[in-house]
Every structure is written in structure tokens, then in C-alpha cells.
N, C-alpha and C positions, 0 to 999 in steps of 0.2 A: 537668423533666417526666419522669413515670416513664411505664414503655409500657403500664400501663393509661391513663394519663390521655390518652396519644396517640393511644391507640386510640379513646377517647372524642372526643375532637378529630376526628379523621381521620373519623369516622362523622357528625360535625356537617359540618364542611366540602366531604365529599366527596359531600353528600346532593344529588341533582340532582330537579329535580321530574321528575312522573311523565310530565309531556306529552313529554320529552326519551329517555323509553325506555331510560335509560341505567342502571337500577336503582339498589343502595346507591353505586358508586363508578364514577367517572369512570378509572379506571385497571385496568389488568391484573391478576389474579394473580402473574404474572411481574415486573412491576414490584413488587408489593409483597414478594414472594421475595428482592428487592436488597434495598429500603428494607425492611427488617423490625425488629420489636420489638427485636431485640439491638443492632443497627445504630443505632437510633433511642435506644437505651438510652446506648451508648457514645458517641452526638454530645451529650447532655444531660451525661454526664460531662465530657466536654472543654472544654466550655462552662462548665458549675461552674469545673473546674481554670484553665483559660487566660482566660478573661474578666473573673472577677470577683476580688476583694480581699478581705480585711478591714481595716476601719479603726476607727480610735479618733480622735472627736475632742473636745477639751474644750468648755464649754458653760457659761455662767453661770448656771446652773438648778439648785435645790437638788436634793438626792438626794430619788427617786420622781417627779422631776417626769416628766411623757410629753411627747417630744421626737418631733414629727413630721421625718421622713426624708424628705426629697423629692429625686429624682435630675433636673435639671433638665438635662442634655446626657452624651452616650456621648462617652467617649474614642476609640472607636471611631468612624471616619467611614463612614458611610452616605450616598452622594454619588447622582448624576444628572449627566449635561452640562444646561446651561441654553442651551442653541443655538437656541432657539425664541423667546428672551425677545421680547415686544412683536409677535409675528409672526403669533397664531393665529387671525387675523381677527376677532375679537370684546372688547370689554372685558370682557366677564365669564369668557371663554376665559382672556385673559390671568390676570386674577385668581386665578382659580382654578390655574393651573399655577405661580404666582408663590408662592402658598399652601401648596405644598407644600416650599418651602424653608423652612429653620428653625424656631423652636420652633410646636409644631400640627402639624408637615408631617411627612415622613418623613424629609427630605435636612439633615444638618449639614456638607455640604460640595456643590460644585458647581463641576464643570468647566468652565472659560469659553474660548470660542473664540479661540484666537489663531494662523489658517491665515494663513501669512505672504502668500498670493498674494489675497487676499480682506482683506487688512487693510492692505496696501500694493501697492496694483493699478498705480502706476508709481513708480518711485522716489522717496523720501522725501514720496511723499503719502499720511502714515499716516492711517487710519479709526481710530482711537485713541478720540479724543471724541465721534465720530457727527456725523450731519445730520440731513434732514427723513427720509432714506430708512433710519434707523433708529428712528424715533418708530411707538408705535403707531397713530397718525394714518395715517400713508401704507401700514403694513401692513393696516389698517382697511379701505383704498380697495381692494385688490386681493380678487381671487376667487380661490378655494385653487390652480386651476393655475397663476394667473398670480404667487402667491405663491412657491408650487414653482420658477417658471420664472425666478424675478427672480435676479440675480446674487449677492444674499446673503441667500438663505433659508438660515438655521441659521449665519451668519455677522454678528449682530451686533456691532458695534463694544464691545470690551471695557469701555470706560470706563462708561457708564451702569452696565453688570452688574456691574461691579464695586461702584460706590456703592450698588447695591442690596443686593448681598450683606453688603457691610461694615455695612449699618446694620441689618440683620437677623443679625450674628454668624454667618455662615455661612463657614466655612473655604473658602479659593479654591486651586482647581487649575489651572495653566494649561496649556493644550493646543493646539498644540504650539509648540517653537522651531523644530526642525530635522526636516525630514519631505521626502522625494523627490516627494512627490504635490503639496505644497503650495508648491514653489519657482516663484518668478513665471517667468513666459517672456518677460519684460522683462530677465532677465538676461542672457540669448542676445542677444536682439533690440538692447540696448544697449549690452554691454559686451565682445561678441566681434567683434574687426576682421573687416571684410569678406575679406579675404586670409585669416582662418582659418575664416571659413563655406565658403570655395571648398573649404579642406582638407577638412572635413566633409563638406562636397556630393561630391566625390572619391572619399572612402571609402564613401560609400553610406549616411552618418549620416544620420537625419532631423533637421531644424533645429526647434529649439524655439521654435516660434511662438507668437504668439497665437490662430492659427488655428485649433489644435487644438482636439480638442473632448473632451467623453464619449463614454464608446462603453459603454450597461449589455452586461453578459455573464451573460447566465441569473442566478445567484444571487448572483453576485460581479459586479466590472469590472472592467476593463482597469487594470493598474499605471502609475507612470509618468507620462509626457506621453501622452495617452490617443490611442483610436481607431487608426486606420489605420497611422499611422506608429509607433507603439507597436508592434505587430507584426513591420512592416520593421525595427526598431531588436531586438527579442529574436530576430530572426533573425539579426543580424550579431554582436550584441558579444560573443559568445565567442569569436570567432576575430579579433578585432583587438587590438594590440599597446599597451598605456597609453603606455609609455614612448616609443614613435616616435610618438604621437601628440603629447605634452608637446614635444616637438622641433620638431614641425612647428605645433605652434598653443599657445605659452607664454604669451603675453598673457593668452588665456581662462582657463587654467589659473591664472593668479595673481589674476586677477579674482573667479573664483568662491570662491578663497578668503577674499580681502579683503571680496565683501560677504557671504559668509555670517557672517563672525566681526560685520561692522558690523550686521547684522540682529540678533544675539544682543545686542550691545552698546543698540540703540536700544530693545528691549521693555522690558531692564532697566533703562535710564533713565529708563522713565514707568513702570512696574510693577512694580520689583523690590522695593520696599519696600511693596508692599500685596498683593502674590501669597504664600500659604505653600507651595506646590509646583509643579514644574514637569516637565513632559513634555519633557525636554530633547531627546531624540531618540527616532523614532518607526519601529518596525517595520524596523531595520535588521540583523536577524538573516539574514535572506536573503542581503544583502550579504558580509555577515562570513562565510557559508557559501563563498561564493567565494573571499573571500583568506583567511580564516583567520587573522588576526593584524590589529589593530587600527593596529599603525604600518608601514606599509610604505614610505613616504617619496615614494609617485606623485603625482603633481600630478592625476591624473584617476583617479577610480573608474568602471569602466564598470558601473554601478549597474542595477537593474529599473527603476530611474526614473530613465536616461535617463543623462549624463554627470553627475557630482557632484566636488564637491572631493577627491580622494583622503584618505584616513582620517577621512571628515568624522564619523562617531561619535566619534570621539576630540578631535577637535578642537571639536566643539560643546560637548561635555561640559567641556574644558579652559576655554574661552571663559565658559562659562555660571560655572565655578568661579570665573573672575577677577571676571564683571561681576555678579553676584549676591551679595546678602548672604549669610554664612554661615547664617544661620538659615533661608532658603529652602531645602526640600528638594528635592534634583537628581532627578530619575528617567529609566531608559531604560523605555521600553513595546514591549511587541510581543504578537503575537497567537500567535506560534511558540514556543508554549511547551516546549520541547524542549530537546535537550542543544547546537546550535548557540548560543540564546540565553544557555544558563548558559556556554558556554565564550565568548560574546562580554562579558558582565557582568567574569568574571573578568579577562579579558584586557587589557578599557579600566582596571582597578583596579591590574593590574600597568603600566601606561604612564602613572599620572598622575593617573586621572579619578576624580572624587568621583561615587559614587554612593549616593543614602541611601537609596532607594526601588526597589523592581523594579516594572513595571506589565505585567500578567498579562492578557491579553484573554481574552474568553469568547463569541463568537457563535453562537448557533444562528439563523442566516438563514433554513434550510429549513424551512418549515412540516412539512413530511412528518420530518422528523429528531424535531420536538417528539411527534410522532404514534408514532413509533417508539420512543422513551422511553417514553412510557405503556405501550407494550406490551414493554416489557421488552428494548430493544436495550441494549448499553452500548457500541457502538463510535461516539458521539457525540461530537464533538469531545475534551473530557477531564473530562466530568462526567456518565459512562455509571451509576458508581457509587460509595457512598462512599470505597471503596477505589483508587479510578482518582483519584479529586479529590485524596486526600491524598497518594499515591503523589506526584502533578504538583506537589503545592505544596510537599512534600518535598523534593523534587528541587531546586525552584527556592530554596527555605531555603537550599541548600548554599551561595550566594552570601553568605550572612550576613546578608542583608537583609532588612528588612520587606517584607512584598507587597500590594500594590496590586492586587485583581483592578478593573482599571481601566475595563472597557467589557464591559457586560454585555449581552447580547441573548437572551432566552428568548421565542422567536415563540410563538403560539397556535396549533393546528392549524388554525383556522376563527376567524368571527365569531360561531358559535353557542355558547349556553350550557356547554354540553360541553365544549366547546372554551376556551374560559376559564376552565373550572374545571380544566383540562389543565395549562394555562401558570399557575395560581396554585398545585398541588399540585407541580408540578417546580420552581418559584423557590423555594416554601418551603422544601422538601428539599436543594437545592441551597446553599441562603443558610446553612440549617443548618450544613452542613459546612464550608462558606469560613469562616464567624463562629467554629468550635471550635477553629480551627486556630491553632496559637501565633505562627504569623509573620505571621496576614493582620492587615494592619492597618486595611483599607478594602474597602468594596462599592460600586462604580460603577454605575449601571442607564444605559443610553446612550438609548434615544430613549424617552422616558417618554408620550408621545402617539401614537396610533394613526396612521398615514398621514403623520408629519410628519416624516419621515426624506429620505434621497435615494435617487436612483433606484438599486434593486438593494436595496436593506433592503425587510423584509417588510413589508407593512401591518398587522400584527396582533400587534405586537412591543411594545406600550405597556402603561402602567401605568392609562391613560385613553383611553377613547373618542377617537373623532376631535373631538367634540364636549362633551370635557371631563367626560366621567362616569367615576365612577372603578368600575373592572373588578373582579372577583374578587382579581385577583394585586395590586392594589392596597391592598385589605383585608387580605390574607394578610402582605404586609411591613407595614401597620399594625399588626397585632396582635403581630408578632414585634418590630419596632423600639420601639412605643409601651407595649408591655404586658409581654410576655411578657420580654424583654430590660432592662426598666427597675425600678429598684428603689424602692420606696415603703414605708414603713415608721411604724411608732409604736414607739420604744423608749425605754424607761426611764433617765433621767440615773441614775450610778451615786454614789457617795457623796464622790468626788473629783470631782464635776462632769464626769464623762465619759461620753459615748455610746458603744459598742460595737456594730458593724454588719457584715456581710457586703453587698456587693453590687456591681454591673457598676460596671467602672471609668468615672468621669467627674467631673463636675460636681455638687454638691450644695449643696442649700440647707436648713438645722438651725433648725427654730422650734418656739419655745413659750411658753407665757402667763407673763408676770415677775410679781413681787408685786405690781405696782401694774394688772396687767389688761391691761398691752400686749404684742403682740406682739412677741417679740423674736426676731432671727436671727442665724445664722452661715454663711457660705460654704465649702465647704471641697471639696479634690479627695481623691477616691479613685484613687492609683494602683496 
């Protein structure tokens, strides 16, 4: 799209009903000075160069035959999590939610919930296959408040979800194998000897007990084992000695390592053959910043998440490398898109870890930050300008890995029409830069339904309203994914029976009318 076409598109998309009093555009002049015609032209050129390829396909069609070239799917992964599977309260809502995955929807990849604490609530009691509490009937019987207060809200059993996605030919991304915030409390309760618990008590280390609860904290929430005891931990953990604790409490250290290894093996045994990629380690850069190396030899790491096994990011990746098929992509995922994350990835690889993809989160949880972006602010997360986005992706690309923009939240400033248009414009422009970068392989939206997240997440960050009506941001992504970034052409076959064209990388169907009047087809991949 050239700059004039973009200007025409922007005028169409940004037009606001007169009743809103917002005039021609919902974005400020300062915003468009940043996202100007020259930047749009560069993004278009980068998309053309990095996301398309020339293809020549041989077909059994006479010279001069018109061949219809139809793109069926993208090589690029456009994703969303599917944590609200069957949980939205009405069958019609669930049907609209599910329709956004697979052909005809937006998403050719889905992130599936594998949160340890919720899928193994007691040792060996796996919720992999699901039961009545994972059925649509159960969730339809609850009010919205009851649903969001339910233990398994946004944590459906993965088995039925995987079956649904396989039937729709949607790529499956597992989230997550190891994360401190999802560590079950029963590890401490069941596998720490009482004598060692007394050691922790004497040091003022809070017990990792199932009585601990979540404590929302403004736009964010407390890390690690939650609530008041988390604050006690943070006041103490930097002054303690890991090696001294391991001498006093060696059994729990060994049990932590053993149970974490078993966790990876258990999930791999059930889902290793059917899940395409895994967030093996989640949000560990903040711990790496403390230890500055992946192999410390410590039995414990004093993590922001509480006591964790020493070297847990490295062990998790080595365990996944051993337990999962070589075809499965192994990912380390983080919100800290900074030099600590880059250093950790490099260090883990030096220690023998296999990392196939790097997951880069981008959450705009604060609705005021979205408003500030629309007014020309550039200091919001790492998406304030095309240059900032490219620079951050370039930094992470120094890992030599493909980049998955793995968790995306772009909140609307509010619920009114202007706010929804702002969300759509922000999303369109940010997605275009991400898509244009040569190392990006996929983008995953986080909460697709307004008000269907967890405490602390914005209520207005969805692509749908809570009643599953499509918002302008959904329409903006649909226009990109299913029209602007999809190749559909009529091409004339050459004398040697070949069809040559340039298109977005992905799966194609070529069809033409044969001599007998019947439609003939060939499938091809453009790489």
C-alpha cells in the first residue's frame, strides 16, 4: 500500500460519527507525525521484502489457461490464547469465540493453557482430559462473577482444546511448562520435611502454603507466591545465603529438582506429539539478572517467585530437549525485552540448552497509556514508534532466533466509540511493524474478549465485547490478515505448464478448468 492509499484508508478507518465530536481522526497530529507517510511506505516495503516470495508451480494446464491462485493459510503465525474455551456463559458466545480460530477467522495458531498449578492440583491428579467442570454446560450454569471466581477460570483442561484445534488445523502453542507463578503449593506442603520447614520458619522464609492467595496490585499483580507473604519474602530473600540454606535443607532442594523434571516429562508424555511449540520457561530474566549465569550449581535459587530449584531455566530447557520430540519448537518467553533477556538466552545456549524461538511479550495494561500513545507519547512499553519497535526486535534478533511476539495486550482507553477506534488504529500500526520485521514469525493476542481476563488486567483489551460483538480492532486485524496480507490472483499458465507469481508465504491452492470441463487443483507451499 503506497502512502496515498494509506492516507485514503486512514481517512476511512478513522472517520468517527459526528455525535462523537471527534472530527476526522481519533489520533492526534503528534501521533501521525510519528506514524507518517514515510514510515508507512517503509513498512510496506519491508513487508514486501520480508513476508513475500516468488513462486513457480507446474500445473497440468495448457498454455494460456487462466489459473486461480488462492492462498489458504499463512506461514506467519497469527495467534491468540484460547483460555476461555467453553467458559463464556452462552453457547452462542462460545461459538463466536471458537469461530475466530481456523479458516474464516483470524487465528492460525492458538496458545493453550498448561499452567501447572491448575492442571495438577494435587500430585498426579492431572486435569489433562477434563471433566464436568470443563464442559460448556457447567460454565453456562454460572453467572459471570461466579465464572471469574471459579478455580479453573481461563484454565480449561488442555485435552479437549487440543482436539478442537487439531480438527480445525490450527497450530498449537503450549503455555507454560515452568513458571514460578504457576508452581503448585503442594510441592512444599507434601515434599518438604517438617524439620526443614522449621529451618525456613527460623529464617523468616514464608511457607509455600495452599492458603496463600492472589493480591491484585493496581495495573499489575504481585509476583511469586502471592499476597502479604510475598512482601515478607521480598524483604528478606536478597540477604539470605543459598548455599547455607541448602546445607540446612538438602532434601527439599533435591525434591524440587526431581519434581520439576517430572513435570516436564509428564506433560511431554501426554502432549509431546501433538503440540507444535512450547513456552518451556516463562519470565525468568528477572531471576537471571540476579544470578548473571545459567549454571550456578546452587540447589536453590532465591527467586522473585519464592524458592525455586537452582538453575531452573537451564534445567527446564534441558529436560524439555530430552523429553519432547525434536520437531517441537522450544521457547523462552518474557516481558523483559531488554539486555538481561538477551544475555540469558545467549548464556543458556552456551550451557547446552536448545532454544528455537524467543517469546517477546508486549502488554499495554494501563488504558491511559493507550490514550497517551494516541496523543504522540513514545515512552509506552516498546511500541512508541516504528523505530523503537525495530530497535527492540533487532536487539532480540541478535540471539539468531526467530521472534514470537507472544502476548499482546493493547487496551482501548475506554468503552466509547472513539476509544475503540483508537485501539484499532494503534493495533493496526503496531502489527504492521511487527509483521514487517524479518525475524518475527508470529504475533499472539492475549485476551480476545473484553472483561474475560484475570484480576488486574484491563476490561477493554479484547477484540470482542463481552457479548462477543466484533470491535473495530477485530475488523482492523481481519482486514490485514484476511485481505491486505493474503494473495489471491488469476495467473495465465505458461507454455511449459508453469504458473509464476509473487505472494505472501504460506499454503496455496491453484485451480483451473480442465479439457473435460472439470475443476483441477494443485496444492503448493510458497516459502
